[in-house]
C-alpha positions as CSV (number, residue, x, y, z in Angstrom):
1,T,2.7,4.8,7.8
2,A,0.2,2.6,6.0
3,F,1.6,3.5,2.6
4,L,5.0,2.2,3.6
5,H,3.7,-1.4,3.4
6,G,3.0,-1.3,-0.4
7,D,5.0,-3.4,-2.8
8,L,6.7,-2.0,-5.9
9,D,5.6,-3.3,-9.4
10,E,8.3,-1.2,-11.2
11,E,11.9,-0.1,-10.8
12,I,12.2,3.3,-9.0
13,Y,15.5,5.1,-8.4
14,M,16.3,8.1,-6.2
15,E,19.2,10.2,-5.2
16,Q,20.9,9.3,-1.9
17,P,19.1,11.1,0.9
18,E,20.8,14.1,2.4
19,G,23.0,13.1,5.3
20,F,23.1,9.5,4.2
21,E,25.5,9.8,1.2
22,V,28.1,7.1,1.0
23,K,31.6,8.7,1.0
24,G,33.3,8.4,-2.4
25,K,29.9,7.4,-4.0
26,E,28.0,10.7,-3.7
27,N,26.9,10.5,-7.3
28,Y,25.4,7.1,-7.0
29,I,21.6,6.5,-6.9
30,C,19.5,4.1,-4.8
31,K,17.1,1.5,-6.2
32,L,14.0,1.3,-4.0
33,K,13.0,-2.1,-2.7
34,K,9.8,-0.9,-1.0
35,I,7.4,2.1,-1.3
36,L,8.4,5.3,0.3
37,Y,5.9,7.7,1.8
38,G,5.2,10.5,-0.7
39,L,5.6,8.4,-3.9
40,K,2.7,8.9,-6.2
41,Q,2.4,5.0,-6.5
42,A,2.1,4.6,-2.7
43,P,-1.7,4.8,-2.2
44,K,-2.6,2.5,-5.1
45,Q,0.0,-0.1,-4.2
46,W,-1.0,-0.2,-0.6
47,Y,-4.7,-0.5,-1.5
48,R,-3.8,-3.4,-3.9
49,K,-2.0,-5.2,-1.0
50,F,-4.9,-4.5,1.4
51,D,-7.5,-5.7,-1.1
52,S,-5.6,-8.9,-1.7
53,F,-5.4,-9.6,2.0
54,M,-9.1,-8.9,2.6
55,S,-10.0,-11.3,-0.3
56,Q,-7.8,-14.0,1.2
57,Q,-9.8,-13.6,4.5
58,G,-13.1,-14.1,2.7
59,F,-14.2,-10.5,2.3
60,K,-16.0,-9.2,-0.8
61,K,-15.9,-5.6,-2.0
62,T,-19.3,-4.0,-2.5
63,S,-20.1,-2.9,-6.1
64,S,-21.1,0.6,-5.0
65,D,-18.0,1.4,-3.0
66,H,-14.7,-0.4,-3.4
67,C,-13.6,0.7,0.1
68,V,-16.4,-1.3,1.8
69,F,-15.6,-5.0,2.5
70,V,-18.3,-7.4,3.7
71,Q,-18.0,-11.0,4.9
72,K,-21.2,-13.0,5.5
73,F,-21.4,-16.1,7.6
74,S,-23.8,-19.0,7.3
75,D,-25.6,-18.2,10.6
76,G,-26.7,-14.8,9.2
77,D,-24.0,-12.7,11.0
78,F,-21.7,-10.5,9.0
79,I,-18.8,-8.2,9.3
80,I,-18.5,-4.8,7.4
81,V,-15.1,-3.1,7.2
82,L,-15.0,0.4,5.9
83,L,-11.6,1.5,4.7
84,Y,-10.8,5.2,5.1
85,V,-7.3,6.7,4.7
86,D,-6.9,10.4,5.1
87,D,-3.7,11.6,3.4
88,M,-4.8,15.1,2.6
């Protein structure tokens, strides 16, 4: 369900889902307001939102792997977050 939290940067339209057609408007289409699971844009948009949130919290991406986020503290402590999403 993680991909459902991404935001759209473009206009995407779809046919009305089967079983949810509006009577008298069966030929109408729907404009999406949010990402749907299965859209090719979903992983990228979700990562963009996650990356923005982590940056706001003070985390930095490592240069060797953009799915590893590190936050260092003045007392020498640190937090490492490894992002892994298995959608295969």
